[in-house]
C-alpha positions, 0 to 999 in steps of 0.5 A: 510157862514155855510152850513145850511145858504147857503142851506137856501139861495140856496133854498129860493130866496129873491123874494120867501120869500118876496112874501110869505108875501106881494104882489110884482110885476115885475119891470125890473130885480127886484121886487117892492112893497109898503113897509111893514115897513112904510105907503106909497101909491106909491111903493118904496120897491125894491127886488133885485134877483141878490143881494138877498136883499131888500131896501126901498127908503122911510124908509131905511129898507134893508137886506136879507131873515133873516132880512126881516123875523126878522122885519116882524115876530118880532122875533129874528135871531134864530126865523127867522132861524127856520122859514126859515129852516123849509120852506126850509127843512133844518136841524139845528141840528148842532146848538143845544147848551146848552143855546138853549136847556135850553130855549126849556126845560123851554118852554116845562115845560110851555107847560105842565102846560098850558095843565094841567090848560086847563084840570082843566078848562074843569072840573071846571063848575063854572070857565068855567061859569064865563068866559062865563058870561063875554062874552067869547066863547068856541073858544076864551077860547080854542084859547087863552089857558085859564085854571084854577089853582085848590084851592090846594097847589101842584096839578100843581107841582105834575103833572109836577113831574109826567112828570119827570120835575126837581124842578129847571126847574119848579122854573125857569119858576115861577110856584112854591115857597119855604116856609121860612126855618124857617117855618114848611111847605108850609102853612107857606109861604108868599103867602096866595092867596088860602085857607090854609085849602085845604092842611093840610100843617103841616110837617117838610120837606120843599117842594115847593108849587104852586104859582098859586092857585084858579085862572083863568089862562091867558097864556102870549105869546112871539111873536112866540105864545109860552107861557112864563108866566101867569096872574092868576085872583083869583076865587073860594075864597074871593078876600081878600085872595090875589091880584085880579091878580097875574103874573109870576115873571120875568124869562129867558122867561118872562119880564113884562116890555117888554111883551104885552098881545095879541101882538103875535096875534095883529101883523097882525091886527096892520099892516092891520089897521094902528094903535094899540089899547091899553087896560089894562086887559086880559078880555078887550083884549080878548073881543076886539079880539073876536069882530074883533078888532084884533089890540089890545094889553094890558099891563100885571101887569105893567104900559106902559113902554118905552120897550113896546112903543119901540116895538109898535112904530116899528109897527105903528105911531098911538096909541089908548088908551082905558082905563076904563071910571073912574078916575083911567083910566083917570090917566093911560091914561095921564101917558101913552101918554107923553111917547108915544109922545116922541116916535113920535107916534100920540096918541088918546083917546077913551072915554068909558061910565063912570065906564065901561071898554072895556069888559063891553061895548063890552058885552053890545053893540059893537056899543058903542065901535065902536063909541068911536073909531070913536069919539076919541080925539087927546090926546092934546084935551083930556088932555085940557078937563081934565084940564078944568074939574079939574079947575072947573071954576078957570081960574087962576088955569087952566092957571097955569096947561096949562102952566106947564103941557100941553104946555110942551107936544107940544114940542113932536109935530114936525109939526109947523102947527099941533102945531099951530092948537092945540094951537088954540084949547087949546085957544078956550077951555080955553079962554087963548089968542092964542098969549100968548100960542104961545109965551110961546110955542116958548120960551119952544122950544128955551129952549129945542132946543137940545132935539127937534133936537134929537126928530126930528132925530128919528121922522119926522112929523106925521099926524092925523089918523082916525080909521074906526071902521066898517072896522077896522084899523092897522099899519106899522113901520120903519125898522130901529132905530134912537135913537142914533149913537150907538144903540143896535137895529140897525141890522148892528151894532148888526151883527158887534158886534157879528162878532167880538166876534165870531172871538175872540171865534174861536181864530182868534184874528188877524182878529178881531183886523184887523177888529176893526182897520179898523173901528177905522179909520172911527170913532171918538175916542168917537164913537169907545169907545162906539162901543167897549163897545157894543162889550164887552157886546154882548150876546151869541145869536149874536155870534151864529148868526155870526157863522150861517152867516159867518162860513165856508164862502169862502169869509169871508174877503169880508163879513167882508169888507161889514159889515164894509161898512154897519157900516160906512154907519150907522154912516155917515147917523146919522151924516148927520141927525144930521147936517141937524137938526142943519142946520135947526135950524141955518137957523131958527135963521138966523145964516148965518155963522153957516148955511154955515158951516153946509151946507158944512158939509152936502154936504161932508157927502152926497158925502161920502155916495154916494161914499160908495154906489157906492163902494158897488154897484161895489162890489156886 
């Protein structure tokens, strides 16, 4: 390993790092704890001081101090490296590079603009009173760095230029726009969300102008609490002068399909309370956090995406949807939950009084919001009620909707017992015979058996959760991804791809080729082709990670062999999981010959895994 990584590991033992995040207790030569990455009552999470690693026998989470901080803090490798280096008192100056410098430079631009907007808010009585009228306290306004963009064309731009910041960097973070080349000045630009009269914009010189004008500014943060963009609510001019909310465009720092507002503060609440509350707007989220519902996140400028759900499902299995109590809110709820179920999440809906949003309810009476959480409905029951209301007594139309829309969703519920319970409830609410619903569902399951097996391999059974709104509630996650045998989210696969490209970058093609040759013997031709594609698309961050972990190591070949074993283990576990799913299906269909062959395959794969585990233990 590099000198910096070695120094960090020399100064920080695995028990010290893990123990600073969770309660661990001595167990022989090791330590044990309840796993922070999945819900359990009996400890199955073990920390080995000899190997300087951790492993959970319940969910399979494993790694070293770097992977633990990555998973617990939800940061990338560089973020974990920075946190641990600071804790250990290790300098990382030797790892500064151009791309990293660019990111730091762009964050500095946003840090300055945020301070500028905050000062503007302090000086603008009307905007400040608006926020307080909506229920926000001074502490919340300050803590969330809320600001105000003046109703002027270039005040933010001029402020940043006075700090010697280049136009390219200001544009790169989405703070300015340029007028069309054919226009006389910025006033002729396409954005008309603030009054043109403010600027006297006529002129022949093309100059950039502020994207955000006359808006209350809500900074958007990354998981490490750094500002990466903004959502601005129009204020100070008529709403007809522009969209009510205007968000930063996608940049190198900000991607709206991945960013959840408040996630940087909600992480701990989700872990603590075992579920996540999802709302739509900034004010809804701020009022939730201010009132103690610190496990709340919000979408910002986009619908709930699979990237959002992938992030949340790693934190908790339980999702509570709390949208506006109107038709638009109901439709948004229905769009979100089908995707969430596909991620194996247990989804509930908290119904609010008609026409009111979470911020309104919390401002009026916190107890109403609490009760909406306490009396939340499982999404299947909620959707059934919606369809019953929509059909307005037309039994034929209701039956058609139940069969075409609702029963499809039962495929995502793995537990046959839980699925039967929902079928009984659907029957009771709709007067459709339970036998008919059961038969129709079984037919759908047979038609979708392949998809069912794929879902099972990554989900497992989930239990209903009951939020305790008086004490609050939170979440946990599985620390590994099972979306397929080749997954960009798997830590060991990511490290292996970075390792190969790092070897190539230091012109050690012989060692890189030798490493790939060993992997090729382990995998099928199809699997090796897929892995090779993943290696070719590896980003610079993974190459940097490999440099930190492996550069200067006196045992580089041993480190490489360990990585190869970990990759082989990943593939073997995936194949075993797939074979067991197919075995379960064969037994269910009474296919004796296929079941016997699959059982033999499972036994062979289990033996290989045991041998690999024994080999790794012997070499540790």
